[in-house]
Backbone as a ProteinNet text record, in pm:
[ID]
protein_1_A
[PRIMARY]
XXXXXXXXXXXXXXXXXXXXXXXXXXXXXXXXXXXXXXXXXXXXXXXXXXXXXXXXXXXXXXXXXXXXXXXXXXXXXXXXXXXXXXXXXXXXXXXXXXXXXXXXXXXXXXXXXXXXXXXXXXXXXXXXXXXXXXXXXXXXXXXXXXXXXXXXXXXXXXXXXXXXXXXXXXXXXXXXXXXXXXXXXXXXXXXXXXXXXXXXXXXXXXXXXXXXXX
[TERTIARY]
-854.6	-846.8	-710.4	-603.3	-468.4	-445.6	-505.2	-490.4	-560.7	-680.8	-753.3	-674.8	-613.7	-532.9	-415.9	-348.6	-235.1	-278.8	-399.9	-450.3	-471.5	-525.2	-546.1	-414.7	-316.5	-183.4	-127.3	-145.5	-97.7	-167	-298.3	-373.4	-321	-300.5	-253.2	-113.8	-26.4	108	106.2	1.4	-8.5	-61.8	-134.5	-198.9	-101.1	14.4	108	154.1	174.6	217.2	108.1	-16.8	-128.8	-141.4	-133.8	-141.1	-29.2	92.6	205.5	185.5	142	122.3	19.2	-92.6	-198.4	-152.2	-89	-49	52	155.9	258.4	203.1	116.9	58.1	-23.8	-116.1	-202.9	-128.3	-34.1	47.8	128.3	178.1	254.1	166.2	42.7	-51.1	-70.4	-97.4	-126.4	-5.9	112.4	232.6	268.2	257.4	289.5	193.8	64.6	-33.4	-2.4	34.6	67.2	191.4	293.4	414.2	384.2	286	251.5	151.4	116.2	36	-108.3	-149.3	-288	-297.3	-362.7	-374.7	-488.7	-565.8	-684.1	-652.8	-552.4	-524.4	-486.2	-409.8	-371.9	-494.3	-582.7	-703.1	-795.3	-788.6	-872.9	-804.2	-686.9	-617.7	-549	-517.4	-457.2	-305	-248.7	-103.7	-38.9	-54.4	-8.1	15	102.4	124.4	38.3	-46	-134	-231.4	-226.9	-302.8	-452.9	-511.8	-657.2	-710.2	-622.2	-664.6	-687.4	-632.1	-635.9	-713.9	-754.9	-811.6	-956.7	-987	-1124	-1135.4	-1220.7	-1216.8	-1251.2	-1346.2	-1378.2	-1259.5	-1198.5	-1081.8	-966.1	-949.5	-842.8	-863.1	-985.5	-1015	-994.3	-1043.3	-1028.6	-882.2	-804.2	-663.2	-587.4	-620.1	-554.2	-589	-714.7	-759.9	-725.7	-743.6	-736	-629.6	-554.3	-453	-516.4	-644	-713.4	-803.1	-770.1	-848.1	-815.2	-850.6	-831.4	-825.7	-781.7	-778.9	-876.4	-891.5	-974	-897.2	-950.7	-874.5	-850.8	-733.7	-700.6	-766.5	-840	-904.3	-809.6	-798.8	-714.2	-795.2	-749.9	-811.3	-708	-712.5	-611.4	-604.3	-709.6	-707.6	-598.4	-550.1	-444.5	-304.5	-293.2	-162.6	-126.5	1.2	45.7	20.6	42.2	12.8	-85.7	-212.8	-316.8	-293.1	-252.9	-234.3	-123.4	-3.6	109.7	106.3	43.9	26.6	-56.7	-166.4	-253.6	-181.7	-104.8	-31.9	73.1	147.5	252.9	193.8	82.5	16.7	-29.9	-86.7	-135.4	-20.7	91.9	204.6	279	266.9	344.4	307.1	180.4	138.7	205.9	193.1	263.8	415.1	471.5	615.7	653.4	572.8	599.8	597.4	503.9	497.2	620.8	669.6	789.3	911.5	921.4	1033.9	1026.6	905.7	889.4	925.7	894.6	931.7	1083.6	1154.8	1301.5	1360	1302	1347.3	1323.8	1207.7	1177.4	1274.6	1318.2	1415.6	1547.3	1592.5	1715.2	1698.7	1581.3	1553.7	1549.9	1496.7	1490.3	1630.7	1720.1	1858.8	1923.3	1905.5	1963.5	1905.4	1775.9	1711.2	1764	1785.9	1837.1	1979.2	2050.6	2187.4	2195.9	2089	2101.7	1995.1	1875.9	1766.2	1770.2	1752.5	1742.4	1608.2	1560.2	1433	1315.1	1213.3	1092.8	1127.9	1231.6	1286.5	1182.5	1113.8	1020	907.8	851.3	739.7	785.3	896.4	944	984.1	1054.8	1094.3	971.5	872	748.8	677	671.2	605.4	680.5	812.8	892.2	884.4	886.7	874.9	741.9	636.3	505.6	499.8	577.9	586.8	646.7	748.8	808.5	705.2	641.1	547	427.5	361	234	250.5	364.2	386.7	409.5	471.7	483.8	345.4	263	127.5	47.3	55.9	-21.6	21.8	151.7	201.3	148.8	161.3	116.2	-35.4	-106.8	-253	-299	-234	-276.6	-233.7	-151	-112.1	-204.3	-302.6	-399	-480.4	-493.8	-566.6	-718	-773.2	-918.1	-958.7	-1065.1	-1108	-1151.9	-1117.2	-1064.9	-914	-838.5	-696.7	-614.3	-492.8	-405.6	-368.5	-352	-316.3	-417.4	-545.7	-649.4	-632.1	-603.7	-589.6	-465.9	-363	-244.7	-280	-346.9	-389.3	-485.9	-578.3	-675	-604.5	-506.2	-431.8	-357.7	-308.7	-231.3	-319.2	-439.4	-516.1	-657.5	-694.4	-833.9	-882.3	-802.8	-851	-896.5	-835.3	-872.6	-968.8	-1001.7	-1086.2	-1189	-1252.7	-1343.7	-1457.2	-1523.1	-1636.7	-1595.5	-1478.2	-1430.2	-1416	-1355.9	-1333	-1463.3	-1560.1	-1691.3	-1754.4	-1752	-1809	-1730.7	-1598.5	-1513.2	-1542.1	-1556.9	-1587.2	-1727.6	-1820.8	-1958.6	-1965	-1887.4	-1886.6	-1768.7	-1696.1	-1574.5	-1592.6	-1700.2	-1721.3	-1745.9	-1819.6	-1844.2	-1713.4	-1632	-1503.3	-1414.4	-1418.1	-1337	-1381.5	-1512.6	-1563.8	-1524.1	-1536.1	-1499.1	-1350.1	-1269.2	-1124.6	-1090.9	-1158.4	-1132.4	-1185.4	-1309.9	-1374.4	-1309.1	-1253.1	-1192.9	-1043.5	-992.8	-853.9	-752.5	-799.5	-706	-614.6	-666.3	-583.7	-462.9	-485.1	-375.4	-273.2	-322.6	-234.3	-158.2	-227.5	-169.3	-101	-148.5	-94.8	-11.4	-72.6	-6	120.5	114.2	231.4	347.2	326	437.3	489.9	398.3	441.2	527.9	490.1	568.9	706.8	712.5	842.8	933.2	878.5	958	1002.4	912.5	947.4	1062	1057.4	1163.5	1297.5	1295.7	1419.4	1475.2	1386.8	1431.8	1486.6	1430.8	1483.4	1621.7	1643.7	1777.9	1876.1	1830.1	1913.7	1941.3	1841.4	1859.8	1966.3	1957.8	2055.2	2195.4	2205.6	2336.3	2393.3	2310.7	2356.8	2396.6	2318.2	2352.1	2485.4	2509.5	2635.5	2755.8	2734	2843.6	2868.6	2761.6	2770.2	2794.6	2764.6	2781.3	2925.9
-1571.8	-1670	-1667.2	-1659.1	-1657.4	-1532.1	-1418.4	-1294.3	-1305.7	-1366.7	-1387.7	-1479.2	-1583.1	-1676.6	-1604.3	-1518.2	-1443.7	-1347.2	-1288.6	-1199	-1273.4	-1395.8	-1472.9	-1518.1	-1547.3	-1579.6	-1460	-1340.2	-1219.1	-1199	-1223.7	-1210.2	-1308.5	-1433.2	-1534.7	-1502.2	-1454.2	-1416.7	-1292.4	-1210.2	-1087.1	-1109.9	-1219.4	-1240.9	-1242.2	-1312.6	-1305.6	-1162.8	-1085	-946.4	-862.9	-886.6	-812.9	-846.5	-974.8	-1014.5	-950.4	-949.2	-888.1	-738.1	-671	-526	-489.1	-560.2	-532.5	-563	-678.2	-721.6	-626.2	-590.7	-502	-361.4	-316.2	-182.6	-171.2	-264.2	-256.2	-290.8	-385	-417	-294.9	-218.4	-97.4	2.9	20.1	107	57.2	-73.1	-130.9	-120.3	-154.8	-153	-10.7	83.5	222.9	276.9	248.3	291.5	230.4	102.9	34.9	96.2	124.2	188.4	326.3	394.3	528.7	527.3	408.2	399.9	355.1	318.2	277.7	125.2	57.9	-88.5	-137.6	-47.2	-87.3	-188.5	-163.8	-262.4	-399.4	-401.9	-530.6	-601.9	-527.5	-587.8	-642.7	-585.7	-630.4	-733.8	-779.3	-883.9	-836.8	-707.3	-653.4	-639.9	-672.1	-661	-790.6	-817.7	-942.4	-921.3	-1006.2	-1006.2	-1111.1	-1180.5	-1280.9	-1210.9	-1242	-1164.5	-1159.1	-1270.8	-1275.3	-1184.5	-1140.5	-1045.6	-906.6	-882	-747.2	-738.1	-851.4	-852.4	-807	-714.5	-688.8	-755.4	-856.1	-942.2	-867.9	-775.7	-697.5	-610.6	-545.1	-462	-543.4	-665.4	-753.7	-790.2	-829.6	-870.7	-753.4	-635.8	-518.2	-479.2	-490.3	-454	-552	-681.7	-782.6	-763.9	-724.5	-710.9	-575.7	-468.3	-333	-244.5	-298.7	-220.5	-105	-119.8	-18.9	-92	-84.8	-155.2	-106.7	-185.5	-141.5	-263.2	-238.7	-342.4	-303.4	-392.9	-362.7	-261.4	-141.1	-38.6	-75.5	-40	-57.9	54.2	17.5	117	158.9	288.7	341.4	441.1	464.4	562.9	670.7	783.8	889	942.8	921.2	968.9	900.1	784.8	712.5	762.3	848.9	903.4	1019.4	1033.4	1148.8	1277.5	1274.5	1387.5	1338.2	1375.4	1321.2	1359.1	1483.6	1530.9	1453.5	1456.3	1394.7	1243.2	1189.8	1046.1	994.2	1063.6	1023.1	1035.8	1143.4	1164.3	1055.6	1024	922.7	785.4	751.7	623.6	616.9	725.4	727.7	712.5	777.4	773.5	639.6	567.8	444.2	337.2	333.4	232.4	247	365.7	385.9	369.2	413.9	398	250.1	168.3	23.7	-36.7	7.8	-44.6	-7.1	114.7	155.2	77.7	56	-21	-166.6	-222.5	-360.1	-370.6	-266.9	-265.5	-269.3	-194.7	-194	-328.3	-387.4	-520.1	-622.8	-615.5	-707.4	-689.4	-565.2	-540.5	-612.7	-605.6	-675	-826.1	-878.2	-1021.7	-1058.3	-969.5	-994	-1005	-917.8	-923.5	-1054.5	-1090.4	-1215.2	-1336.1	-1332.4	-1444.5	-1459.7	-1350.5	-1357.3	-1412.4	-1395.4	-1445.4	-1591.6	-1643.7	-1775.9	-1877.7	-1834.3	-1928.9	-1983.9	-2115.5	-2177.7	-2249.1	-2318.9	-2390.7	-2294.4	-2314.1	-2230.1	-2081	-2050.4	-1915.1	-1811.7	-1841.7	-1744.6	-1709.9	-1812.6	-1790.2	-1710.8	-1752.5	-1685.8	-1541.3	-1517.5	-1381.2	-1295.7	-1356.8	-1283.9	-1240.1	-1328.9	-1295.8	-1184.8	-1197	-1096.1	-961.4	-964	-839.7	-770.3	-847.8	-789.2	-734.9	-793.5	-737.2	-596.3	-580.6	-447.9	-350.6	-390.3	-302.1	-264.7	-364.3	-340.2	-265.3	-281.8	-205.2	-57.3	-28.3	111.6	170.8	97.2	144.3	163.2	66.2	72.5	190.9	220	333.9	465.2	483.9	609	622.9	512.6	514.4	562.8	514.8	550	689.1	753.9	892.1	993.8	947	1037.9	1106.2	1237.3	1308.7	1307.8	1189.6	1170.4	1064.4	1086.9	982.2	858.4	737.4	705	679.9	728.1	695.5	767.5	712.7	767.9	912.7	946.6	1084.1	1183.9	1146.3	1234.3	1252.1	1144.2	1152.7	1234	1229.5	1312.5	1460.2	1494.7	1633.4	1679.4	1592	1625.2	1650.2	1566.1	1584.3	1716.8	1761.4	1885.7	2010.2	2005.3	2128.3	2126.4	2021.5	2006.4	2119.1	2155.4	2246.3	2381.3	2428.1	2558.6	2545.8	2422.3	2401.4	2291.8	2296.5	2190.2	2173.6	2283.2	2274.4	2217.8	2260.4	2209.3	2057.4	2005.4	1861	1784.7	1842.9	1778.3	1762.6	1870.4	1865.8	1772.4	1776.8	1692.4	1545.2	1505.6	1366.4	1329.1	1422.7	1395.9	1362.5	1436.6	1414.8	1328.4	1270.5	1197.9	1084.8	1006.5	893.5	940.8	1052.3	1107.5	1159.7	1222.5	1273.4	1158.2	1048.4	932.4	871.5	858.3	805.1	895.4	1026.2	1121	1110.8	1093	1078.7	960.9	847.5	727.3	743.2	790.1	798.5	901	1007.4	1113.4	1091.4	973.7	941	983.5	1023.7	1066.3	955.7	831.2	719.2	702	710	694.4	806.8	929.9	1046.2	1054.2	1032.2	1054.2	930.1	812.4	688.8	609.7	570.2	477	535.8	658.7	718.3	738.3	799.9	809.2	672.5	575.9	441.9	377.1	394.5	338.6	402.4	532.3	602.4	549.3	537.3	486.7	343.8	262.7	124.1	118.7	204	206.8	244.8	339.8	378.8	262.7	188	71.9	-36.9	-49.7	-147.2	-105.9	25	73.8	39.5	57.6	23.4	-126.2	-206.7	-351.2	-388	-327.8	-357	-317.5	-205.7	-160.5	-259.2	-304.8	-400.4	-532.8	-578.4	-702.9	-690.3	-575.3	-555.7	-557.8	-516.4	-518.6	-658.9	-738.8	-867.3	-985.8	-970	-1082.7	-1099.4
-2643.7	-2535.4	-2466.8	-2547.3	-2489.3	-2406.3	-2451	-2374.2	-2239.6	-2239.3	-2114.7	-2021.5	-2079.3	-2000.9	-1935.2	-2011	-1957.8	-1848.2	-1863.3	-1759.5	-1628.6	-1637.1	-1516.1	-1455	-1537.9	-1487.2	-1410.7	-1465.3	-1399.6	-1264.9	-1261.5	-1135.8	-1031.4	-1070.8	-976.8	-924.6	-1013.9	-970.9	-882.6	-897.5	-819.1	-678	-657.2	-527.6	-409.9	-417.7	-304.5	-276.7	-383.4	-366.1	-299.9	-338.2	-279.2	-131.6	-97	43.5	124.9	70	140.7	156.8	49.7	55.6	161.1	162.2	258.5	400.8	419.3	552.9	615.7	539.7	594.5	615.9	527.2	539.7	668.5	688.8	806	934.8	925.9	1043.3	1087.1	992.3	1025.6	1100.3	1053.4	1126.2	1269.4	1282.3	1413.7	1507.5	1455.2	1537.9	1580.3	1488.4	1521	1626.5	1610.4	1709.8	1846.3	1846.2	1972.6	2037.1	1957.4	2009	2068.8	2011	2057.5	2172.8	2220.4	2341.5	2325	2203.2	2181.2	2168.4	2263.3	2257.6	2169.4	2109.6	2032.4	1922.1	1835.4	1729.9	1785	1893.5	1953.3	2008	2074	2131.2	2022.8	1903	1792.4	1702.9	1743.8	1669.2	1542.4	1535.8	1413.7	1422.9	1538.5	1554.5	1505.8	1377.1	1317	1168.4	1111.5	967.2	897.7	972.3	912.9	818.3	688.7	589.2	613.1	656.6	668.6	779.4	868.3	971.6	912.7	793.6	736.2	605.2	550.3	414.8	414.1	325	281.8	146	132.9	15	-113.4	-106.4	-226.1	-265.8	-167.7	-196	-250.3	-198.7	-246.1	-392.4	-427.4	-565.2	-661.2	-622.9	-709.8	-726.4	-618	-628	-715.5	-705.4	-789.2	-936.5	-964.2	-1102.7	-1164.1	-1085.8	-1142.3	-1077.8	-979.3	-906.8	-829.3	-794.1	-714.8	-616.2	-487.1	-387.9	-248.3	-148.3	-11.1	79.9	202.7	304.6	415.9	512.3	628.9	715.7	736.5	808	954.1	1003.7	1144.9	1225	1326.7	1411.6	1523	1544.2	1651.1	1733.6	1855.2	1943.7	1974.4	1903	1921.9	2064.5	2142.6	2281.4	2362.8	2315.7	2386.7	2352.1	2251.3	2214.7	2307	2335.7	2413.7	2337.3	2207.2	2119	2015.3	2029.6	1942.2	1797.2	1773.7	1637.1	1567.1	1625.6	1557.5	1565.9	1670.8	1678.6	1562	1533.6	1422.4	1288.6	1272.1	1147.2	1126.6	1231.6	1221.5	1190.1	1256.6	1229.8	1084.4	1034.7	896.1	796.6	823.8	730.2	734.2	845.8	861.6	759.7	716.7	620.3	485.1	419.7	292.7	304.3	416.8	436.6	439.4	507.1	512.2	372.7	288.2	151.5	70.2	84.6	11.2	59.4	190.9	244.2	197.3	193.5	145.3	-2.3	-78.7	-219.4	-236.2	-153.4	-159.4	-116.4	-12	32.4	-78.8	-143.7	-252.8	-369	-392.1	-497.9	-468	-343.6	-303.8	-321.5	-281.3	-297.8	-445.8	-528	-671.9	-730.6	-689.7	-736.5	-693.1	-564.9	-514.2	-587.3	-616.2	-685.3	-826.9	-896.1	-1032.8	-1036.5	-926.4	-920.3	-877.7	-815.7	-753.7	-792.7	-830.4	-852.8	-995.4	-1005.8	-1138.2	-1155.9	-1050.5	-1058.3	-1044.6	-1128.1	-1126.2	-1132.6	-1205.7	-1209.1	-1255.2	-1365.7	-1421	-1325	-1259.7	-1167.6	-1046.1	-986.5	-864.9	-892.1	-1001.7	-1035	-1066.7	-1130.4	-1160.4	-1034.2	-934	-807.7	-735.5	-727.9	-656	-726.4	-859.6	-936	-906.4	-892.7	-861.9	-719.6	-628.8	-493.1	-499.9	-582.1	-600.9	-657.9	-767.1	-835.9	-749.8	-693	-625.5	-493.8	-428.9	-306.5	-335.8	-449.1	-490.5	-516.4	-591.6	-622	-493.9	-402.4	-278.8	-192.8	-191.3	-114.2	-170	-300.9	-362.8	-353.8	-378.9	-370.8	-233.7	-129	6.3	49.2	-28.8	1.2	-66.4	-144	-205.7	-95.6	-99	8	-10.7	-30.8	-43.7	57.3	135.2	228.3	151.6	197.7	330.8	333.3	236.4	227.1	334	357.6	460.9	433.2	306.2	271.9	324.4	320.6	374.7	524.7	596.6	741.3	780.1	696.4	721.4	706.6	596.7	574.7	683.3	719.9	824.5	957.3	989.6	1113.6	1118.1	1002.7	997.6	1004.6	943.4	923.5	980.8	1053.6	1094.8	1185.9	1284	1388.7	1334.7	1229	1172.5	1054.4	1017.5	898.8	923.9	1039.5	1080.1	979	940.2	848.9	712.9	665.2	536.6	540.7	646.9	655	674.9	746.1	756.2	618.1	541.1	406.5	315.2	329.9	245.3	270.9	396.2	428.7	381.1	390.7	348.9	199.9	121.1	-24.1	-69.2	28.1	-4.5	-103	-89.7	-179.8	-322.8	-337.1	-471.2	-532.1	-448.4	-495.7	-540.7	-465.2	-499.7	-632.8	-651.7	-778.6	-894.9	-875.1	-979.8	-1010.9	-907.5	-922.6	-1012.8	-989.6	-1069	-1211	-1224	-1355.1	-1446.5	-1389.7	-1470.1	-1496.7	-1460.5	-1492.4	-1389.4	-1272.1	-1168	-1122	-1119.8	-1076.2	-1167.2	-1296.8	-1392	-1377.7	-1360.6	-1354.8	-1223.4	-1112.6	-979.6	-923.6	-963.3	-905.1	-1005.5	-1116.6	-1208	-1271.2	-1318.1	-1385.2	-1287.8	-1168.6	-1073.3	-1028.9	-1009.2	-967.6	-1075.3	-1201.1	-1310.6	-1317.1	-1292.1	-1293.3	-1181.2	-1060.6	-947.9	-975.5	-1030.9	-1063.1	-1164.4	-1264.7	-1365.4	-1302.4	-1209.4	-1142.6	-1059.5	-996	-919.4	-1010.4	-1129.6	-1224.7	-1274.9	-1290.6	-1324.9	-1212.8	-1088.7	-973.5	-970.9	-1002	-1008.3	-1112.2	-1230.2	-1335.6	-1292.5	-1222.6	-1174.4	-1072.4	-980	-878.5	-941.9	-1041.2	-1109	-1183	-1241.3	-1313.9	-1219.7	-1096.3	-998.2	-944.6	-934.1	-863.1	-956.7	-1084.2	-1175.9	-1219.5
[MASK]
++++++++++++++++++++++++++++++++++++++++++++++++++++++++++++++++++++++++++++++++++++++++++++++++++++++++++++++++++++++++++++++++++++++++++++++++++++++++++++++++++++++++++++++++++++++++++++++++++++++++++++++++++++++

């Protein structure tokens, strides 16, 4: 019973981090597309950090529980880009990049909080720590070159013109490939282990900064 209770506490503390990860990720896609000349995300109300504009509820629940989920994808029209190929690639990469930058910002906030916060310290530090962790996971997860993740769209943007048939087949079987990836332990190998390593390095950096500032 106590283990189940702790799991639910972890889920509740993770929810703010999940909302932030999803919001910044999709907002980055929308903003980058808009900067590159495509008004589609703005017209669809996606040029915002308001979480509910970006949430896919099933993906949110799965990400909070299992660290594997998704958001409502931002729709773009590459025909509005001056360079369709590189415009699409840049838009796809902007989401994971936003998550990594948010993770670094959260790390700085975590250091400042440890130096200054006394009230509700455990809860607040727990939430900020999860912002660091989950944004790393979300960034790496979205760089996987399997549809519908951003990594696939980056690879497709780079190599589509000479490999049209391959990408048609890859997208056709993409859902089966994704299921196989999860069931065969690919998530743990490709996402969780690298994310844990990056998180540990950031914690070393946190300890170093605290030693300088205390």
